[in-house]
KEVOLO-995865 format. One line per field, with one value per atom (N, C-alpha, C, CB): atom name; x, y, z; residue in one letter. Coordinates in Angstrom, 1 decimal. Atoms other than C-alpha are relative to their C-alpha. Glycine has a CB too. Example, Ala and Ser with C-alpha at 12.3 -4.5 7.8 and 13.67 -1.06 7.14 Angstrom:
BEGIN
atomo	(N/CA/C/CB/N/CA/C/CB)
c1	(0.9/12.3/0.9/-1.0/-0.9/13.7/-0.8/0.4)
c2	(-1.2/-4.5/1.2/0.0/-1.1/-1.1/1.1/0.5)
c3	(0.0/7.8/0.0/1.2/0.0/7.1/0.8/-1.4)
residuo	(A/A/A/A/S/S/S/S)
END
This chain:
BEGIN
atomo	(N/CA/C/CB/N/CA/C/CB/N/CA/C/CB/N/CA/C/CB/N/CA/C/CB/N/CA/C/CB/N/CA/C/CB/N/CA/C/CB/N/CA/C/CB/N/CA/C/CB/N/CA/C/CB/N/CA/C/CB/N/CA/C/CB/N/CA/C/CB/N/CA/C/CB/N/CA/C/CB/N/CA/C/CB/N/CA/C/CB/N/CA/C/CB/N/CA/C/CB/N/CA/C/CB/N/CA/C/CB/N/CA/C/CB/N/CA/C/CB/N/CA/C/CB/N/CA/C/CB/N/CA/C/CB/N/CA/C/CB/N/CA/C/CB/N/CA/C/CB/N/CA/C/CB/N/CA/C/CB/N/CA/C/CB/N/CA/C/CB/N/CA/C/CB/N/CA/C/CB/N/CA/C/CB/N/CA/C/CB/N/CA/C/CB/N/CA/C/CB/N/CA/C/CB/N/CA/C/CB/N/CA/C/CB/N/CA/C/CB/N/CA/C/CB/N/CA/C/CB/N/CA/C/CB/N/CA/C/CB/N/CA/C/CB/N/CA/C/CB/N/CA/C/CB/N/CA/C/CB/N/CA/C/CB/N/CA/C/CB/N/CA/C/CB/N/CA/C/CB/N/CA/C/CB/N/CA/C/CB/N/CA/C/CB/N/CA/C/CB/N/CA/C/CB/N/CA/C/CB/N/CA/C/CB/N/CA/C/CB/N/CA/C/CB/N/CA/C/CB/N/CA/C/CB/N/CA/C/CB/N/CA/C/CB/N/CA/C/CB/N/CA/C/CB/N/CA/C/CB/N/CA/C/CB/N/CA/C/CB/N/CA/C/CB/N/CA/C/CB/N/CA/C/CB/N/CA/C/CB/N/CA/C/CB/N/CA/C/CB/N/CA/C/CB/N/CA/C/CB/N/CA/C/CB/N/CA/C/CB/N/CA/C/CB/N/CA/C/CB/N/CA/C/CB/N/CA/C/CB/N/CA/C/CB/N/CA/C/CB/N/CA/C/CB/N/CA/C/CB/N/CA/C/CB/N/CA/C/CB/N/CA/C/CB/N/CA/C/CB/N/CA/C/CB/N/CA/C/CB/N/CA/C/CB/N/CA/C/CB/N/CA/C/CB/N/CA/C/CB/N/CA/C/CB/N/CA/C/CB/N/CA/C/CB/N/CA/C/CB/N/CA/C/CB/N/CA/C/CB/N/CA/C/CB/N/CA/C/CB/N/CA/C/CB)
c1	(-1.1/-214.0/-0.7/0.8/0.6/-214.7/0.3/0.4/-0.1/-215.0/1.4/-1.1/-1.4/-211.7/1.0/0.4/-1.0/-209.8/-0.2/-0.2/0.3/-211.6/0.7/-1.5/-0.6/-210.5/1.5/-0.4/-1.4/-207.0/0.5/0.5/-0.4/-206.8/-0.2/-0.9/0.2/-208.2/1.1/-1.4/-1.1/-205.6/1.3/0.2/-1.2/-202.9/0.0/0.1/0.1/-204.1/0.2/-1.4/-0.1/-204.3/1.5/-0.9/-1.5/-200.7/0.8/0.5/-0.7/-199.5/-0.2/-0.5/0.2/-201.2/0.8/-1.5/-0.7/-199.7/1.5/-0.2/-1.5/-196.2/0.3/0.3/-0.2/-196.6/0.0/-1.1/0.1/-197.7/1.2/-1.3/-1.2/-194.8/1.2/0.4/-1.0/-192.5/-0.1/0.0/0.2/-194.1/0.4/-1.5/-0.4/-193.6/1.5/-0.5/-1.5/-189.9/0.5/0.6/-0.3/-189.7/-0.3/-0.7/0.4/-191.5/1.0/-1.4/-1.0/-189.1/1.4/0.3/-1.2/-186.1/-0.1/0.3/0.2/-187.6/0.0/-1.4/0.1/-188.3/1.4/-0.9/-1.3/-184.8/0.9/0.7/-0.8/-183.2/-0.4/-0.2/0.4/-185.3/0.5/-1.6/-0.6/-184.2/1.4/-0.3/-1.4/-180.6/0.3/0.6/-0.2/-180.9/-0.3/-0.9/0.4/-182.7/1.1/-1.3/-1.1/-180.0/1.2/0.3/-1.1/-177.3/-0.2/0.2/0.3/-179.0/0.1/-1.4/-0.1/-179.3/1.5/-0.7/-1.4/-175.6/0.7/0.7/-0.6/-174.7/-0.4/-0.5/0.4/-176.7/0.6/-1.6/-0.7/-175.3/1.5/-0.1/-1.4/-171.8/0.2/0.5/0.0/-172.5/-0.1/-1.2/0.2/-173.7/1.2/-1.2/-1.2/-170.6/1.1/0.5/-1.0/-168.4/-0.3/0.3/0.5/-170.4/-0.9/-0.7/0.8/-171.6/-0.8/0.9/0.8/-172.8/-1.3/0.9/1.2/-175.4/-0.8/0.4/0.9/-178.4/-0.8/-0.9/0.7/-179.8/-1.5/0.7/1.4/-183.4/-0.9/-0.7/0.8/-184.8/0.3/0.4/-0.3/-182.9/-0.6/1.6/0.5/-184.0/-1.5/0.3/1.4/-187.6/-0.3/-0.6/0.2/-187.3/0.2/1.0/-0.2/-185.9/-1.2/1.3/1.1/-188.7/-1.3/-0.3/1.1/-191.3/0.1/-0.1/-0.2/-189.8/-0.2/1.5/0.3/-189.9/-1.5/0.7/1.5/-193.5/-0.7/-0.5/0.7/-194.5/0.3/0.6/-0.3/-192.6/-0.8/1.5/0.8/-194.4/-1.4/0.1/1.3/-197.7/-0.1/-0.5/0.0/-196.9/0.1/1.2/-0.2/-195.7/-1.3/1.1/1.3/-199.0/-1.0/-0.5/0.9/-201.0/0.3/0.0/-0.3/-199.1/-0.3/1.6/0.4/-199.5/-1.5/0.6/1.5/-203.2/-0.5/-0.7/0.4/-203.6/0.4/0.6/-0.5/-201.5/-1.0/1.4/0.9/-203.7/-1.3/-0.1/1.3/-206.9/0.0/-0.4/-0.2/-205.6/0.0/1.2/0.0/-204.8/-1.4/1.0/1.3/-208.2/-1.0/-0.5/0.9/-210.1/0.3/0.2/-0.3/-208.2/-0.4/1.6/0.4/-208.7/-1.6/0.5/1.5/-212.5/-0.4/-0.6/0.4/-212.8/0.4/0.7/-0.5/-210.7/-0.9/1.4/0.8/-212.7/-1.4/0.0/1.4/-216.0/-0.1/-0.5/-0.1/-215.0/0.1/1.1/-0.2/-213.8/-1.3/1.2/1.3/-217.0/-1.0/-0.5/1.0/-219.1/0.3/0.0/-0.4/-217.1/-0.2/1.5/0.2/-217.2/-1.5/0.6/1.5/-221.0/-0.4/-0.7/0.3/-221.2/0.4/0.6/-0.6/-219.0/-0.9/1.4/0.9/-221.3/-1.3/-0.3/1.3/-224.4/0.2/-0.4/-0.2/-222.8/0.2/1.3/-0.2/-221.9/-1.3/0.9/1.3/-225.5/-0.8/-0.8/0.7/-226.7/0.7/-0.3)
c2	(-0.8/-33.2/1.1/0.7/-1.0/-31.0/1.4/-0.3/-1.4/-27.3/0.6/0.9/-0.6/-26.4/-0.5/-0.4/0.5/-28.7/0.7/-1.5/-0.7/-27.0/1.4/0.1/-1.3/-23.6/0.0/0.6/0.2/-24.8/-0.2/-1.1/0.2/-26.1/1.2/-1.2/-1.2/-22.9/1.0/0.6/-0.9/-20.9/-0.5/0.0/0.5/-23.2/0.3/-1.5/-0.3/-22.8/1.5/-0.4/-1.5/-19.0/0.4/0.7/-0.3/-18.9/-0.5/-0.7/0.5/-21.1/0.9/-1.4/-0.9/-18.8/1.3/0.4/-1.2/-15.7/-0.2/0.5/0.3/-17.3/-0.1/-1.4/0.1/-18.2/1.3/-1.0/-1.3/-14.7/0.9/0.7/-0.7/-13.3/-0.3/-0.4/0.4/-15.3/0.8/-1.5/-0.8/-13.6/1.5/-0.1/-1.4/-10.2/0.1/0.4/-0.1/-11.0/0.0/-1.2/0.1/-12.0/1.4/-1.1/-1.3/-8.8/1.1/0.4/-1.0/-6.7/-0.1/0.0/0.3/-8.4/0.5/-1.5/-0.4/-7.8/1.5/-0.6/-1.4/-4.2/0.6/0.6/-0.5/-3.6/-0.3/-0.7/0.4/-5.4/0.9/-1.4/-0.9/-3.3/1.4/0.0/-1.4/-0.1/0.0/0.4/0.0/-1.1/0.0/-1.3/0.1/-2.0/1.4/-1.1/-1.3/1.3/1.0/0.4/-0.9/3.2/-0.2/0.0/0.3/1.4/0.5/-1.5/-0.4/2.1/1.6/-0.4/-1.5/5.8/0.4/0.6/-0.4/5.9/-0.2/-0.9/0.3/4.3/1.1/-1.4/-1.1/6.9/1.3/0.2/-1.3/9.8/-0.1/0.2/0.2/8.4/0.2/-1.4/-0.2/8.2/1.4/-0.8/-1.5/11.8/0.8/0.5/-0.8/13.0/-0.3/-0.5/0.3/11.1/0.3/-1.5/-0.4/12.1/1.2/-1.2/-1.2/15.6/0.4/1.1/-0.4/16.0/-0.8/-0.1/0.8/13.3/-0.1/-1.4/0.1/13.2/-1.3/1.2/1.2/9.7/0.1/-1.1/-0.2/10.8/-1.3/1.0/1.3/7.4/-0.9/-0.8/0.8/5.6/0.6/0.0/-0.7/8.2/-0.3/1.5/0.2/7.8/-1.5/0.4/1.4/4.0/-0.3/-0.8/0.2/4.1/0.4/0.7/-0.6/6.3/-0.9/1.4/0.9/4.0/-1.3/-0.3/1.3/0.9/0.2/-0.5/-0.3/2.5/0.2/1.3/-0.1/3.5/-1.3/1.0/1.4/0.0/-0.8/-0.7/0.8/-1.5/0.5/0.1/-0.5/0.8/-0.4/1.6/0.4/-0.1/-1.5/0.1/1.4/-3.8/-0.2/-0.8/0.0/-3.2/0.4/0.9/-0.4/-1.4/-1.1/1.4/1.1/-4.2/-1.1/-0.5/1.0/-6.7/0.4/-0.3/-0.5/-4.6/-0.1/1.4/0.0/-4.3/-1.4/0.7/1.5/-8.1/-0.6/-0.8/0.5/-8.8/0.5/0.4/-0.6/-6.5/-0.6/1.5/0.6/-7.9/-1.5/-0.1/1.3/-11.4/-0.1/-0.7/-0.1/-10.5/0.3/1.2/-0.3/-8.9/-1.1/1.3/1.1/-11.8/-1.1/-0.6/1.0/-14.3/0.4/-0.3/-0.5/-12.2/-0.1/1.4/0.0/-11.9/-1.4/0.6/1.5/-15.7/-0.5/-0.8/0.5/-16.4/0.5/0.4/-0.6/-14.0/-0.5/1.6/0.5/-15.2/-1.5/0.0/1.4/-18.9/0.0/-0.7/0.0/-18.1/0.4/0.9/-0.5/-16.2/-1.1/1.2/1.1/-19.1/-1.2/-0.6/1.0/-21.6/0.4/-0.4/-0.5/-19.5/0.0/1.5/0.1/-19.2/-1.4/0.6/1.4/-22.9/-0.5/-0.9/0.4/-23.4/0.5/0.6/-0.5/-21.1/-0.8/1.5/0.7/-23.0/-1.4/-0.3/1.3/-26.3/0.2/-0.7/-0.2/-24.8/0.2/1.2/-0.2/-23.8/-1.3/0.9/1.2/-27.3/-1.1/-0.6)
c3	(-0.5/-56.8/1.0/-1.1/-0.8/-53.8/-0.4/1.5/0.5/-54.1/0.3/0.7/-0.4/-52.3/-1.0/1.4/1.0/-54.7/-1.4/-0.2/1.3/-57.7/0.1/-0.2/-0.2/-56.2/-0.2/1.3/0.0/-55.7/-1.5/0.9/1.4/-59.3/-0.9/-0.6/0.8/-60.7/0.3/0.4/-0.4/-58.7/-0.7/1.5/0.7/-60.1/-1.5/0.2/1.4/-63.6/-0.3/-0.6/0.2/-63.2/0.2/1.0/-0.2/-61.9/-1.2/1.3/1.2/-64.8/-1.2/-0.3/1.1/-67.2/0.1/-0.1/-0.3/-65.6/-0.3/1.4/0.2/-65.7/-1.5/0.7/1.4/-69.4/-0.7/-0.6/0.6/-70.3/0.4/0.4/-0.4/-68.3/-0.9/1.4/0.9/-70.6/-1.3/-0.3/1.2/-73.6/0.2/-0.4/-0.2/-72.0/0.0/1.4/0.0/-71.5/-1.5/0.8/1.4/-75.2/-0.7/-0.7/0.6/-76.1/0.4/0.5/-0.4/-74.0/-0.8/1.5/0.8/-75.7/-1.4/0.0/1.4/-79.1/-0.2/-0.5/0.1/-78.4/0.2/1.1/-0.2/-77.1/-1.2/1.3/1.2/-80.1/-1.2/-0.4/1.1/-82.5/0.2/-0.1/-0.3/-80.8/-0.3/1.5/0.3/-81.0/-1.5/0.6/1.4/-84.7/-0.7/-0.7/0.5/-85.4/0.3/0.6/-0.3/-83.6/-0.8/1.5/0.9/-85.5/-1.4/0.0/1.3/-88.8/-0.1/-0.5/0.0/-87.9/0.0/1.3/-0.1/-87.0/-1.4/1.1/1.4/-90.4/-0.9/-0.5/0.9/-92.2/0.3/0.1/-0.3/-90.3/-0.3/1.5/0.4/-90.8/-1.5/0.4/1.4/-94.5/-0.4/-0.7/0.2/-94.5/0.3/0.8/-0.3/-92.8/-1.0/1.4/0.9/-95.2/-1.5/0.0/1.3/-98.3/0.1/-0.7/-0.2/-97.7/-1.2/0.5/1.2/-101.3/-0.2/-1.2/0.2/-101.1/1.3/-0.5/-1.1/-98.9/-0.2/0.1/0.1/-98.3/0.4/0.8/-0.4/-98.2/0.0/-0.9/0.1/-99.3/1.2/-1.3/-1.2/-96.5/1.2/0.1/-1.2/-94.0/0.1/0.0/0.1/-95.1/0.3/-1.3/-0.2/-95.1/1.5/-0.8/-1.4/-91.6/0.9/0.5/-0.7/-90.4/-0.2/-0.5/0.3/-92.1/0.8/-1.5/-0.7/-90.5/1.5/-0.2/-1.4/-87.1/0.3/0.5/-0.2/-87.5/-0.1/-1.1/0.1/-88.6/1.2/-1.3/-1.2/-85.7/1.2/0.3/-1.1/-83.3/-0.1/0.0/0.2/-84.8/0.5/-1.4/-0.4/-84.3/1.5/-0.7/-1.4/-80.8/0.7/0.5/-0.7/-79.9/-0.2/-0.7/0.2/-81.4/1.0/-1.5/-0.9/-79.4/1.4/-0.1/-1.4/-76.2/0.2/0.2/-0.2/-76.8/0.1/-1.2/-0.1/-77.4/1.3/-1.2/-1.3/-74.3/1.1/0.2/-1.0/-72.2/-0.1/-0.2/0.1/-73.6/0.5/-1.5/-0.5/-72.8/1.5/-0.6/-1.4/-69.3/0.6/0.5/-0.5/-68.8/-0.1/-0.8/0.2/-70.3/1.0/-1.4/-1.0/-68.1/1.4/-0.1/-1.4/-65.0/0.2/0.2/-0.1/-65.8/0.2/-1.3/-0.1/-66.3/1.4/-1.1/-1.3/-63.2/1.1/0.2/-1.1/-61.0/0.0/-0.1/0.1/-62.3/0.5/-1.5/-0.5/-61.7/1.5/-0.7/-1.5/-58.2/0.7/0.4/-0.6/-57.4/0.0/-0.7/0.1/-58.6/1.0/-1.4/-0.9/-56.6/1.4/-0.2/-1.4/-53.5/0.4/0.2/-0.2/-53.9/0.3/-1.2/-0.1/-54.3/1.4/-1.1/-1.3/-51.2/1.2/0.2/-1.0/-49.1/0.1/-0.3/0.0/-50.2/0.7/-1.5/-0.6/-49.1/1.5/-0.6/-1.5/-45.7/0.7/0.2/-0.6/-45.2/0.2/-0.9/-0.1/-45.7/0.8/-1.3)
residuo	(M/M/M/M/D/D/D/D/I/I/I/I/Q/Q/Q/Q/K/K/K/K/K/K/K/K/I/I/I/I/D/D/D/D/R/R/R/R/L/L/L/L/D/D/D/D/D/D/D/D/D/D/D/D/H/H/H/H/I/I/I/I/A/A/A/A/F/F/F/F/R/R/R/R/K/K/K/K/K/K/K/K/V/V/V/V/S/S/S/S/E/E/E/E/Y/Y/Y/Y/E/E/E/E/W/W/W/W/D/D/D/D/Y/Y/Y/Y/Q/Q/Q/Q/D/D/D/D/M/M/M/M/R/R/R/R/R/R/R/R/E/E/E/E/A/A/A/A/K/K/K/K/N/N/N/N/V/V/V/V/S/S/S/S/E/E/E/E/E/E/E/E/M/M/M/M/S/S/S/S/E/E/E/E/W/W/W/W/I/I/I/I/F/F/F/F/S/S/S/S/F/F/F/F/C/C/C/C/R/R/R/R/N/N/N/N/N/N/N/N/P/P/P/P/D/D/D/D/S/S/S/S/I/I/I/I/P/P/P/P/T/T/T/T/Y/Y/Y/Y/E/E/E/E/L/L/L/L/H/H/H/H/Q/Q/Q/Q/L/L/L/L/E/E/E/E/D/D/D/D/N/N/N/N/R/R/R/R/D/D/D/D/E/E/E/E/F/F/F/F/E/E/E/E/R/R/R/R/Q/Q/Q/Q/I/I/I/I/R/R/R/R/R/R/R/R/F/F/F/F/E/E/E/E/D/D/D/D/R/R/R/R/L/L/L/L/Q/Q/Q/Q/E/E/E/E/T/T/T/T/Y/Y/Y/Y/Q/Q/Q/Q/K/K/K/K/E/E/E/E/N/N/N/N/R/R/R/R/I/I/I/I/Y/Y/Y/Y/N/N/N/N/Q/Q/Q/Q/S/S/S/S/I/I/I/I/A/A/A/A/E/E/E/E/L/L/L/L/E/E/E/E/K/K/K/K/E/E/E/E/K/K/K/K/K/K/K/K/K/K/K/K/K/K/K/K/L/L/L/L/M/M/M/M/F/F/F/F)
END
């Protein structure tokens, strides 16, 4: 396979990778939005309960809600970190491969 075809194939693979990861990002954004909506709904239910039952304070529920939010945020940060690491790794590999192929291409042009 000649060098230009290798470069083209590498570019195609890189574009396919970026497209696939973009789909993960969309899923991530949907998941984050849904979690926010659920969390807000739960907060509304608890506040409504407090308004309707002023003598009782749902401290357990409030703490549970806060713990769930914290855990979700930790999971989101882990996902974001992994996604960023994956992007960086792919870009490093892609750039290194392109540089090697370009070097090889220059060598062939010299001879």
